All heavy atoms as TSV, in Angstrom:
chain	resi	resn	atom	element	x	y	z
A	1	MET	N	N	14.263	-9.350	-9.969
A	1	MET	CA	C	13.333	-10.076	-9.173
A	1	MET	C	C	12.134	-10.561	-9.913
A	1	MET	O	O	11.315	-9.799	-10.320
A	1	MET	CB	C	12.622	-9.098	-8.001
A	1	MET	CG	C	13.588	-8.998	-6.742
A	1	MET	SD	S	12.671	-8.042	-5.613
A	1	MET	CE	C	13.544	-6.431	-5.696
A	2	PRO	N	N	11.969	-11.897	-10.099
A	2	PRO	CA	C	10.841	-12.503	-10.741
A	2	PRO	C	C	9.729	-12.283	-9.959
A	2	PRO	O	O	9.741	-12.387	-8.664
A	2	PRO	CB	C	11.138	-13.879	-11.026
A	2	PRO	CG	C	12.139	-14.195	-9.981
A	2	PRO	CD	C	12.874	-12.901	-9.632
A	3	GLU	N	N	8.523	-12.008	-10.617
A	3	GLU	CA	C	7.248	-11.950	-9.833
A	3	GLU	C	C	6.727	-13.207	-9.495
A	3	GLU	O	O	6.906	-14.302	-10.125
A	3	GLU	CB	C	6.146	-11.108	-10.656
A	3	GLU	CG	C	6.518	-9.694	-10.758
A	3	GLU	CD	C	5.416	-8.758	-11.227
A	3	GLU	OE1	O	4.375	-9.243	-11.302
A	3	GLU	OE2	O	5.703	-7.624	-11.591
A	4	GLY	N	N	5.945	-13.331	-8.328
A	4	GLY	CA	C	5.515	-14.617	-7.876
A	4	GLY	C	C	3.997	-14.591	-7.482
A	4	GLY	O	O	3.331	-13.695	-8.002
A	5	SER	N	N	3.602	-15.383	-6.696
A	5	SER	CA	C	2.195	-15.512	-6.461
A	5	SER	C	C	1.966	-14.787	-4.957
A	5	SER	O	O	0.914	-14.987	-4.322
A	5	SER	CB	C	1.659	-16.936	-6.304
A	5	SER	OG	O	2.429	-17.604	-5.334
A	6	ASN	N	N	2.891	-14.094	-4.420
A	6	ASN	CA	C	2.752	-13.421	-3.060
A	6	ASN	C	C	2.015	-12.177	-3.172
A	6	ASN	O	O	1.875	-11.534	-4.338
A	6	ASN	CB	C	4.055	-13.095	-2.568
A	6	ASN	CG	C	4.980	-14.271	-2.363
A	6	ASN	OD1	O	4.589	-15.235	-1.742
A	6	ASN	ND2	N	6.207	-14.159	-2.952
A	7	SER	N	N	1.320	-11.807	-2.252
A	7	SER	CA	C	0.449	-10.638	-2.160
A	7	SER	C	C	0.518	-9.976	-0.811
A	7	SER	O	O	0.778	-10.653	0.211
A	7	SER	CB	C	-0.966	-10.967	-2.550
A	7	SER	OG	O	-1.650	-11.808	-1.679
A	8	ILE	N	N	0.100	-8.875	-0.677
A	8	ILE	CA	C	-0.055	-8.132	0.574
A	8	ILE	C	C	-1.262	-7.321	0.535
A	8	ILE	O	O	-1.801	-6.806	-0.509
A	8	ILE	CB	C	1.077	-7.187	0.796
A	8	ILE	CG1	C	1.163	-6.551	2.258
A	8	ILE	CG2	C	1.302	-6.049	-0.161
A	8	ILE	CD1	C	2.191	-5.862	2.688
A	9	SER	N	N	-2.066	-7.217	1.545
A	9	SER	CA	C	-3.356	-6.525	1.587
A	9	SER	C	C	-3.586	-6.077	3.055
A	9	SER	O	O	-2.997	-6.579	4.027
A	9	SER	CB	C	-4.520	-7.427	1.154
A	9	SER	OG	O	-4.734	-8.533	1.954
A	10	GLY	N	N	-4.345	-5.033	3.222
A	10	GLY	CA	C	-4.634	-4.652	4.557
A	10	GLY	C	C	-5.372	-3.292	4.499
A	10	GLY	O	O	-5.923	-2.781	3.330
A	11	TYR	N	N	-5.440	-2.499	5.707
A	11	TYR	CA	C	-6.043	-1.161	5.666
A	11	TYR	C	C	-4.976	-0.212	6.006
A	11	TYR	O	O	-4.102	-0.432	6.820
A	11	TYR	CB	C	-7.030	-1.231	6.763
A	11	TYR	CG	C	-8.328	-2.084	6.411
A	11	TYR	CD1	C	-8.399	-3.430	6.741
A	11	TYR	CD2	C	-9.359	-1.393	5.660
A	11	TYR	CE1	C	-9.434	-4.162	6.303
A	11	TYR	CE2	C	-10.432	-2.100	5.405
A	11	TYR	CZ	C	-10.531	-3.529	5.595
A	11	TYR	OH	O	-11.641	-4.306	5.255
A	12	VAL	N	N	-5.181	1.039	5.484
A	12	VAL	CA	C	-4.285	2.088	5.834
A	12	VAL	C	C	-5.152	2.790	7.059
A	12	VAL	O	O	-6.246	3.137	6.861
A	12	VAL	CB	C	-4.023	3.035	4.775
A	12	VAL	CG1	C	-3.156	4.192	4.993
A	12	VAL	CG2	C	-3.444	2.384	3.460
A	13	ILE	N	N	-4.375	3.031	8.204
A	13	ILE	CA	C	-5.064	3.469	9.360
A	13	ILE	C	C	-4.373	4.716	9.822
A	13	ILE	O	O	-3.185	4.776	9.893
A	13	ILE	CB	C	-5.122	2.357	10.437
A	13	ILE	CG1	C	-5.681	1.110	9.986
A	13	ILE	CG2	C	-5.701	2.911	11.886
A	13	ILE	CD1	C	-7.043	1.160	9.686
A	14	ASP	N	N	-5.116	5.744	10.246
A	14	ASP	CA	C	-4.627	6.993	10.801
A	14	ASP	C	C	-3.963	6.439	12.307
A	14	ASP	O	O	-4.694	6.006	13.055
A	14	ASP	CB	C	-5.697	7.931	11.004
A	14	ASP	CG	C	-5.119	9.288	11.647
A	14	ASP	OD1	O	-4.738	9.178	12.811
A	14	ASP	OD2	O	-5.165	10.285	10.857
A	15	SER	N	N	-2.667	6.720	12.544
A	15	SER	CA	C	-2.154	6.246	13.707
A	15	SER	C	C	-2.645	6.995	14.973
A	15	SER	O	O	-2.511	6.534	16.120
A	15	SER	CB	C	-0.499	6.516	13.654
A	15	SER	OG	O	-0.251	7.806	13.646
A	16	GLU	N	N	-3.170	8.245	14.871
A	16	GLU	CA	C	-3.698	8.938	15.974
A	16	GLU	C	C	-5.110	8.565	16.326
A	16	GLU	O	O	-5.528	8.281	17.408
A	16	GLU	CB	C	-3.506	10.389	15.812
A	16	GLU	CG	C	-2.034	10.895	15.885
A	16	GLU	CD	C	-1.951	12.322	15.647
A	16	GLU	OE1	O	-2.870	13.058	15.693
A	16	GLU	OE2	O	-0.686	12.800	15.431
A	17	SER	N	N	-6.018	8.600	15.226
A	17	SER	CA	C	-7.318	8.441	15.547
A	17	SER	C	C	-7.891	6.922	15.337
A	17	SER	O	O	-8.866	6.513	15.963
A	17	SER	CB	C	-8.289	9.268	14.550
A	17	SER	OG	O	-8.109	8.709	13.163
A	18	GLY	N	N	-7.057	6.116	14.653
A	18	GLY	CA	C	-7.431	4.706	14.331
A	18	GLY	C	C	-8.497	4.558	13.310
A	18	GLY	O	O	-8.844	3.466	12.961
A	19	ASP	N	N	-8.775	5.640	12.634
A	19	ASP	CA	C	-9.705	5.558	11.503
A	19	ASP	C	C	-8.941	5.208	10.269
A	19	ASP	O	O	-7.893	5.567	10.047
A	19	ASP	CB	C	-10.437	7.061	11.264
A	19	ASP	CG	C	-11.306	7.401	12.471
A	19	ASP	OD1	O	-11.731	6.605	13.104
A	19	ASP	OD2	O	-11.251	8.710	12.644
A	20	PRO	N	N	-9.655	4.524	9.504
A	20	PRO	CA	C	-9.178	4.081	8.031
A	20	PRO	C	C	-9.023	5.297	7.255
A	20	PRO	O	O	-9.790	6.331	7.400
A	20	PRO	CB	C	-10.225	3.162	7.511
A	20	PRO	CG	C	-11.425	3.301	8.186
A	20	PRO	CD	C	-11.023	3.953	9.556
A	21	ILE	N	N	-8.025	5.305	6.408
A	21	ILE	CA	C	-7.789	6.511	5.451
A	21	ILE	C	C	-8.091	6.042	3.990
A	21	ILE	O	O	-7.369	5.089	3.573
A	21	ILE	CB	C	-6.265	6.998	5.495
A	21	ILE	CG1	C	-5.938	7.165	6.959
A	21	ILE	CG2	C	-6.037	8.162	4.629
A	21	ILE	CD1	C	-4.449	7.490	7.264
A	22	PRO	N	N	-9.101	6.713	3.470
A	22	PRO	CA	C	-9.419	6.259	2.061
A	22	PRO	C	C	-8.487	6.922	1.018
A	22	PRO	O	O	-7.828	7.920	1.357
A	22	PRO	CB	C	-10.831	6.818	1.943
A	22	PRO	CG	C	-10.899	7.931	2.773
A	22	PRO	CD	C	-9.937	7.602	4.005
A	23	PHE	N	N	-8.444	6.223	-0.105
A	23	PHE	CA	C	-7.817	6.813	-1.292
A	23	PHE	C	C	-6.303	7.288	-1.049
A	23	PHE	O	O	-5.775	8.236	-1.624
A	23	PHE	CB	C	-8.511	7.991	-1.957
A	23	PHE	CG	C	-10.032	7.598	-2.076
A	23	PHE	CD1	C	-10.944	8.245	-1.282
A	23	PHE	CD2	C	-10.388	6.638	-2.827
A	23	PHE	CE1	C	-12.345	7.851	-1.451
A	23	PHE	CE2	C	-11.848	6.245	-2.977
A	23	PHE	CZ	C	-12.672	6.904	-2.209
A	24	VAL	N	N	-5.539	6.396	-0.378
A	24	VAL	CA	C	-4.128	6.560	-0.272
A	24	VAL	C	C	-3.383	5.883	-1.368
A	24	VAL	O	O	-3.740	4.892	-1.840
A	24	VAL	CB	C	-3.676	5.895	1.153
A	24	VAL	CG1	C	-2.113	6.050	1.306
A	24	VAL	CG2	C	-4.387	6.482	2.338
A	25	TYR	N	N	-2.445	6.741	-1.983
A	25	TYR	CA	C	-1.498	6.121	-3.082
A	25	TYR	C	C	-0.540	5.276	-2.442
A	25	TYR	O	O	0.304	5.875	-1.654
A	25	TYR	CB	C	-1.102	7.266	-3.865
A	25	TYR	CG	C	-0.060	6.960	-4.984
A	25	TYR	CD1	C	-0.551	6.386	-6.231
A	25	TYR	CD2	C	1.301	7.089	-4.811
A	25	TYR	CE1	C	0.418	6.120	-7.172
A	25	TYR	CE2	C	2.168	6.812	-5.683
A	25	TYR	CZ	C	1.756	6.279	-6.994
A	25	TYR	OH	O	2.612	6.014	-8.004
A	26	LEU	N	N	-0.350	4.057	-2.835
A	26	LEU	CA	C	0.590	3.109	-2.328
A	26	LEU	C	C	1.577	2.730	-3.384
A	26	LEU	O	O	1.135	2.356	-4.502
A	26	LEU	CB	C	-0.020	1.863	-1.677
A	26	LEU	CG	C	-0.886	2.272	-0.533
A	26	LEU	CD1	C	-2.063	1.411	-0.636
A	26	LEU	CD2	C	-0.124	2.114	0.785
A	27	HIS	N	N	2.928	2.864	-3.266
A	27	HIS	CA	C	3.837	2.638	-4.303
A	27	HIS	C	C	4.918	1.643	-3.839
A	27	HIS	O	O	5.593	1.895	-2.964
A	27	HIS	CB	C	4.569	4.005	-4.686
A	27	HIS	CG	C	5.490	3.878	-5.834
A	27	HIS	ND1	N	6.819	4.069	-5.608
A	27	HIS	CD2	C	5.301	3.728	-7.271
A	27	HIS	CE1	C	7.528	3.886	-6.770
A	27	HIS	NE2	N	6.600	3.623	-7.817
A	28	VAL	N	N	4.985	0.538	-4.646
A	28	VAL	CA	C	6.124	-0.454	-4.422
A	28	VAL	C	C	7.252	0.024	-5.109
A	28	VAL	O	O	7.467	-0.147	-6.250
A	28	VAL	CB	C	5.724	-1.898	-4.801
A	28	VAL	CG1	C	6.810	-2.834	-4.424
A	28	VAL	CG2	C	4.439	-2.207	-4.166
A	29	GLU	N	N	8.282	0.650	-4.341
A	29	GLU	CA	C	9.354	1.316	-4.856
A	29	GLU	C	C	10.330	0.433	-5.792
A	29	GLU	O	O	10.671	0.757	-6.919
A	29	GLU	CB	C	10.260	1.923	-3.865
A	29	GLU	CG	C	9.481	3.040	-3.043
A	29	GLU	CD	C	10.242	3.560	-1.838
A	29	GLU	OE1	O	11.227	2.990	-1.604
A	29	GLU	OE2	O	9.622	4.423	-1.146
A	30	GLU	N	N	10.564	-0.797	-5.396
A	30	GLU	CA	C	11.550	-1.637	-6.118
A	30	GLU	C	C	10.866	-2.159	-7.420
A	30	GLU	O	O	11.573	-2.376	-8.468
A	30	GLU	CB	C	11.843	-2.983	-5.281
A	30	GLU	CG	C	12.736	-2.648	-4.136
A	30	GLU	CD	C	11.974	-2.242	-2.969
A	30	GLU	OE1	O	10.635	-2.032	-3.014
A	30	GLU	OE2	O	12.598	-1.910	-1.936
A	31	LEU	N	N	9.459	-2.135	-7.474
A	31	LEU	CA	C	8.910	-2.633	-8.768
A	31	LEU	C	C	8.206	-1.546	-9.565
A	31	LEU	O	O	7.751	-1.771	-10.716
A	31	LEU	CB	C	7.753	-3.662	-8.428
A	31	LEU	CG	C	8.201	-4.779	-7.716
A	31	LEU	CD1	C	7.051	-5.608	-7.173
A	31	LEU	CD2	C	9.151	-5.558	-8.368
A	32	ASN	N	N	8.254	-0.399	-9.110
A	32	ASN	CA	C	7.646	0.916	-9.775
A	32	ASN	C	C	6.083	0.506	-10.032
A	32	ASN	O	O	5.718	0.867	-11.057
A	32	ASN	CB	C	8.351	1.362	-10.963
A	32	ASN	CG	C	7.946	2.753	-11.352
A	32	ASN	OD1	O	7.537	3.456	-10.656
A	32	ASN	ND2	N	8.043	2.967	-12.740
A	33	ARG	N	N	5.432	-0.141	-9.098
A	33	ARG	CA	C	4.043	-0.452	-9.152
A	33	ARG	C	C	3.249	0.192	-8.009
A	33	ARG	O	O	3.891	0.412	-7.032
A	33	ARG	CB	C	3.899	-1.900	-9.088
A	33	ARG	CG	C	4.379	-2.590	-10.361
A	33	ARG	CD	C	4.082	-4.194	-10.245
A	33	ARG	NE	N	2.941	-4.560	-9.672
A	33	ARG	CZ	C	2.685	-5.845	-9.066
A	33	ARG	NH1	N	3.679	-6.720	-9.180
A	33	ARG	NH2	N	1.641	-6.147	-8.634
A	34	SER	N	N	2.033	0.535	-8.429
A	34	SER	CA	C	1.226	1.314	-7.405
A	34	SER	C	C	-0.184	0.860	-7.466
A	34	SER	O	O	-0.672	0.201	-8.297
A	34	SER	CB	C	1.245	2.831	-7.638
A	34	SER	OG	O	0.836	3.115	-8.966
A	35	THR	N	N	-0.837	1.301	-6.342
A	35	THR	CA	C	-2.371	1.045	-6.312
A	35	THR	C	C	-2.888	2.149	-5.276
A	35	THR	O	O	-2.076	2.857	-4.766
A	35	THR	CB	C	-2.518	-0.437	-5.657
A	35	THR	OG1	O	-3.990	-0.692	-5.725
A	35	THR	CG2	C	-2.194	-0.475	-4.179
A	36	THR	N	N	-4.143	2.127	-5.072
A	36	THR	CA	C	-4.799	3.160	-4.197
A	36	THR	C	C	-5.773	2.337	-3.295
A	36	THR	O	O	-6.438	1.371	-3.902
A	36	THR	CB	C	-5.567	4.149	-5.010
A	36	THR	OG1	O	-4.543	4.729	-6.016
A	36	THR	CG2	C	-6.114	5.305	-4.286
A	37	SER	N	N	-5.717	2.882	-2.047
A	37	SER	CA	C	-6.726	2.195	-1.117
A	37	SER	C	C	-8.113	2.591	-1.492
A	37	SER	O	O	-8.312	3.724	-2.068
A	37	SER	CB	C	-6.421	2.598	0.291
A	37	SER	OG	O	-6.581	3.893	0.504
A	38	ASP	N	N	-9.057	1.798	-1.139
A	38	ASP	CA	C	-10.439	2.169	-1.673
A	38	ASP	C	C	-11.037	3.147	-0.450
A	38	ASP	O	O	-10.475	3.649	0.382
A	38	ASP	CB	C	-11.300	0.833	-1.688
A	38	ASP	CG	C	-11.466	0.062	-0.444
A	38	ASP	OD1	O	-11.317	0.576	0.698
A	38	ASP	OD2	O	-11.983	-1.156	-0.500
A	39	ALA	N	N	-12.408	3.241	-0.681
A	39	ALA	CA	C	-13.154	4.310	0.254
A	39	ALA	C	C	-13.029	3.864	1.732
A	39	ALA	O	O	-13.301	4.690	2.564
A	39	ALA	CB	C	-14.579	4.376	-0.177
A	40	THR	N	N	-12.794	2.560	2.007
A	40	THR	CA	C	-12.659	2.156	3.425
A	40	THR	C	C	-11.245	1.998	3.917
A	40	THR	O	O	-10.990	1.461	5.007
A	40	THR	CB	C	-13.368	0.728	3.563
A	40	THR	OG1	O	-12.578	-0.341	2.802
A	40	THR	CG2	C	-14.782	0.802	3.040
A	41	GLY	N	N	-10.277	2.458	3.092
A	41	GLY	CA	C	-8.812	2.253	3.365
A	41	GLY	C	C	-8.241	0.908	3.027
A	41	GLY	O	O	-6.977	0.836	3.219
A	42	TYR	N	N	-8.906	0.003	2.463
A	42	TYR	CA	C	-8.513	-1.350	2.196
A	42	TYR	C	C	-7.631	-1.200	0.797
A	42	TYR	O	O	-8.007	-0.531	-0.137
A	42	TYR	CB	C	-9.627	-2.208	2.017
A	42	TYR	CG	C	-9.106	-3.565	1.733
A	42	TYR	CD1	C	-8.572	-4.505	2.591
A	42	TYR	CD2	C	-9.196	-4.176	0.348
A	42	TYR	CE1	C	-8.146	-5.772	2.337
A	42	TYR	CE2	C	-8.742	-5.407	0.065
A	42	TYR	CZ	C	-8.198	-6.286	1.096
A	42	TYR	OH	O	-7.821	-7.479	0.810
A	43	PHE	N	N	-6.483	-1.987	0.777
A	43	PHE	CA	C	-5.769	-2.079	-0.410
A	43	PHE	C	C	-5.262	-3.566	-0.638
A	43	PHE	O	O	-5.244	-4.305	0.335
A	43	PHE	CB	C	-4.589	-1.293	-0.437
A	43	PHE	CG	C	-3.448	-1.659	0.499
A	43	PHE	CD1	C	-2.393	-2.451	0.098
A	43	PHE	CD2	C	-3.535	-1.377	1.861
A	43	PHE	CE1	C	-1.471	-2.911	0.870
A	43	PHE	CE2	C	-2.494	-1.720	2.727
A	43	PHE	CZ	C	-1.442	-2.466	2.352
A	44	THR	N	N	-4.945	-3.931	-1.776
A	44	THR	CA	C	-4.279	-5.235	-2.094
A	44	THR	C	C	-3.305	-5.098	-3.145
A	44	THR	O	O	-3.565	-4.376	-4.146
A	44	THR	CB	C	-5.256	-6.360	-2.333
A	44	THR	OG1	O	-4.525	-7.577	-2.330
A	44	THR	CG2	C	-5.982	-6.202	-3.625
A	45	ILE	N	N	-2.158	-5.677	-3.098
A	45	ILE	CA	C	-1.174	-5.696	-4.246
A	45	ILE	C	C	-0.790	-7.126	-4.344
A	45	ILE	O	O	-0.289	-7.877	-3.436
A	45	ILE	CB	C	0.146	-4.878	-3.744
A	45	ILE	CG1	C	-0.252	-3.498	-3.333
A	45	ILE	CG2	C	1.123	-4.811	-5.021
A	45	ILE	CD1	C	0.870	-2.633	-2.818
A	46	GLN	N	N	-0.961	-7.598	-5.586
A	46	GLN	CA	C	-0.870	-9.077	-6.013
A	46	GLN	C	C	0.415	-9.230	-6.885
A	46	GLN	O	O	1.052	-8.271	-7.282
A	46	GLN	CB	C	-1.908	-9.580	-6.654
A	46	GLN	CG	C	-3.258	-9.492	-5.734
A	46	GLN	CD	C	-4.533	-10.033	-6.475
A	46	GLN	OE1	O	-4.584	-10.016	-7.693
A	46	GLN	NE2	N	-5.396	-10.517	-5.687
A	47	ASN	N	N	0.785	-10.510	-6.930
A	47	ASN	CA	C	2.022	-11.013	-7.820
A	47	ASN	C	C	3.206	-10.239	-7.431
A	47	ASN	O	O	3.923	-9.667	-8.294
A	47	ASN	CB	C	1.590	-10.690	-9.391
A	47	ASN	CG	C	0.451	-11.548	-9.793
A	47	ASN	OD1	O	0.278	-12.635	-9.384
A	47	ASN	ND2	N	-0.438	-10.889	-10.505
A	48	LEU	N	N	3.593	-10.340	-6.174
A	48	LEU	CA	C	4.820	-9.840	-5.745
A	48	LEU	C	C	5.891	-10.883	-5.560
A	48	LEU	O	O	5.567	-11.926	-5.435
A	48	LEU	CB	C	4.670	-9.110	-4.351
A	48	LEU	CG	C	3.693	-8.011	-4.239
A	48	LEU	CD1	C	3.344	-7.605	-2.724
A	48	LEU	CD2	C	4.219	-6.810	-4.958
A	49	PRO	N	N	7.176	-10.522	-5.804
A	49	PRO	CA	C	8.273	-11.461	-5.685
A	49	PRO	C	C	8.550	-11.610	-4.156
A	49	PRO	O	O	8.160	-10.924	-3.424
A	49	PRO	CB	C	9.437	-10.727	-6.370
A	49	PRO	CG	C	9.125	-9.282	-6.235
A	49	PRO	CD	C	7.682	-9.124	-6.353
A	50	THR	N	N	9.172	-12.706	-3.789
A	50	THR	CA	C	9.629	-13.079	-2.531
A	50	THR	C	C	10.759	-12.072	-2.207
A	50	THR	O	O	11.547	-11.824	-3.057
A	50	THR	CB	C	10.119	-14.544	-2.439
A	50	THR	OG1	O	9.064	-15.311	-2.838
A	50	THR	CG2	C	10.574	-14.882	-0.999
A	51	GLY	N	N	10.697	-11.625	-0.926
A	51	GLY	CA	C	11.784	-10.818	-0.553
A	51	GLY	C	C	11.301	-9.508	0.112
A	51	GLY	O	O	10.146	-9.380	0.225
A	52	GLU	N	N	12.258	-8.722	0.420
A	52	GLU	CA	C	11.962	-7.393	1.026
A	52	GLU	C	C	11.582	-6.408	0.033
A	52	GLU	O	O	12.226	-6.108	-1.026
A	52	GLU	CB	C	13.217	-6.956	1.849
A	52	GLU	CG	C	12.866	-5.707	2.710
A	52	GLU	CD	C	14.127	-5.277	3.639
A	52	GLU	OE1	O	14.619	-6.207	4.249
A	52	GLU	OE2	O	14.412	-4.106	3.647
A	53	LEU	N	N	10.520	-5.654	0.229
A	53	LEU	CA	C	9.953	-4.586	-0.562
A	53	LEU	C	C	9.655	-3.399	0.384
A	53	LEU	O	O	9.331	-3.593	1.418
A	53	LEU	CB	C	8.802	-5.043	-1.358
A	53	LEU	CG	C	8.959	-6.242	-2.255
A	53	LEU	CD1	C	7.584	-6.655	-2.857
A	53	LEU	CD2	C	9.783	-5.809	-3.524
A	54	HIS	N	N	9.721	-2.273	-0.284
A	54	HIS	CA	C	9.429	-1.090	0.417
A	54	HIS	C	C	8.160	-0.353	-0.206
A	54	HIS	O	O	8.147	-0.237	-1.337
A	54	HIS	CB	C	10.460	-0.120	0.416
A	54	HIS	CG	C	11.739	-0.631	1.057
A	54	HIS	ND1	N	12.697	-1.314	0.421
A	54	HIS	CD2	C	12.101	-0.652	2.344
A	54	HIS	CE1	C	13.592	-1.627	1.220
A	54	HIS	NE2	N	13.316	-1.317	2.492
A	55	ILE	N	N	7.168	-0.144	0.585
A	55	ILE	CA	C	5.896	0.446	0.152
A	55	ILE	C	C	5.712	1.909	0.744
A	55	ILE	O	O	5.657	1.971	1.949
A	55	ILE	CB	C	4.575	-0.442	0.525
A	55	ILE	CG1	C	4.860	-1.733	0.003
A	55	ILE	CG2	C	3.438	0.254	-0.143
A	55	ILE	CD1	C	3.774	-2.677	0.350
A	56	ALA	N	N	5.747	2.743	-0.115
A	56	ALA	CA	C	5.583	4.321	0.395
A	56	ALA	C	C	3.985	4.622	0.222
A	56	ALA	O	O	3.276	4.250	-0.810
A	56	ALA	CB	C	6.299	5.271	-0.513
A	57	ALA	N	N	3.521	5.342	1.247
A	57	ALA	CA	C	2.068	5.766	1.241
A	57	ALA	C	C	2.047	7.205	1.203
A	57	ALA	O	O	2.789	7.959	1.945
A	57	ALA	CB	C	1.477	5.153	2.477
A	58	HIS	N	N	1.186	7.756	0.372
A	58	HIS	CA	C	1.038	9.065	0.114
A	58	HIS	C	C	-0.549	9.587	0.186
A	58	HIS	O	O	-1.227	8.848	-0.463
A	58	HIS	CB	C	1.524	9.708	-1.168
A	58	HIS	CG	C	3.010	9.214	-1.419
A	58	HIS	ND1	N	4.109	9.851	-0.866
A	58	HIS	CD2	C	3.476	8.127	-2.173
A	58	HIS	CE1	C	5.234	9.206	-1.309
A	58	HIS	NE2	N	4.928	8.142	-1.986
A	59	ARG	N	N	-0.788	10.605	0.920
A	59	ARG	CA	C	-2.148	11.037	1.009
A	59	ARG	C	C	-2.101	12.520	1.422
A	59	ARG	O	O	-1.440	12.847	2.373
A	59	ARG	CB	C	-3.057	10.285	1.972
A	59	ARG	CG	C	-4.523	10.741	2.137
A	59	ARG	CD	C	-5.282	10.409	0.991
A	59	ARG	NE	N	-6.766	10.415	1.267
A	59	ARG	CZ	C	-7.490	11.627	1.124
A	59	ARG	NH1	N	-6.955	12.780	0.773
A	59	ARG	NH2	N	-8.852	11.504	1.442
A	60	LEU	N	N	-2.719	13.401	0.666
A	60	LEU	CA	C	-2.766	14.882	1.003
A	60	LEU	C	C	-3.191	14.961	2.446
A	60	LEU	O	O	-4.296	14.453	2.865
A	60	LEU	CB	C	-3.762	15.446	-0.003
A	60	LEU	CG	C	-3.846	17.027	0.056
A	60	LEU	CD1	C	-2.359	17.750	-0.364
A	60	LEU	CD2	C	-4.829	17.596	-0.813
A	61	GLY	N	N	-2.477	15.753	3.190
A	61	GLY	CA	C	-2.757	16.025	4.621
A	61	GLY	C	C	-2.021	15.113	5.615
A	61	GLY	O	O	-2.210	15.249	6.766
A	62	TYR	N	N	-1.275	14.221	5.011
A	62	TYR	CA	C	-0.491	13.292	5.882
A	62	TYR	C	C	0.876	13.248	5.477
A	62	TYR	O	O	1.242	13.499	4.350
A	62	TYR	CB	C	-1.179	11.757	5.720
A	62	TYR	CG	C	-2.436	11.590	6.165
A	62	TYR	CD1	C	-3.635	11.793	5.610
A	62	TYR	CD2	C	-2.483	11.080	7.663
A	62	TYR	CE1	C	-4.764	11.606	6.176
A	62	TYR	CE2	C	-3.821	10.808	8.253
A	62	TYR	CZ	C	-4.857	11.030	7.495
A	62	TYR	OH	O	-6.110	10.841	8.068
A	63	LYS	N	N	1.771	12.947	6.427
A	63	LYS	CA	C	3.171	12.711	6.158
A	63	LYS	C	C	3.338	11.500	5.445
A	63	LYS	O	O	2.637	10.510	5.657
A	63	LYS	CB	C	4.079	12.706	7.452
A	63	LYS	CG	C	4.083	14.077	8.115
A	63	LYS	CD	C	4.940	13.916	9.401
A	63	LYS	CE	C	5.023	15.116	10.198
A	63	LYS	NZ	N	5.760	15.063	11.395
A	64	THR	N	N	4.408	11.285	4.601
A	64	THR	CA	C	4.684	10.167	3.794
A	64	THR	C	C	5.187	9.129	4.824
A	64	THR	O	O	5.885	9.347	5.765
A	64	THR	CB	C	5.767	10.292	2.880
A	64	THR	OG1	O	5.372	11.384	1.837
A	64	THR	CG2	C	6.139	9.109	2.023
């Protein structure tokens, strides 16, 4: 998969409280690339190829 100019960004949100979750580890499985959400739960991942990708989110105290 060649990388492109696509990107994804957003906030990681607690599904029960609606609060943003800071410092979540996000891993793009197909590319073996990762990032971490900031103190407000915001993240961005740039230079993604076109197509379907899977992003796993990990944070202590939460289910994957």
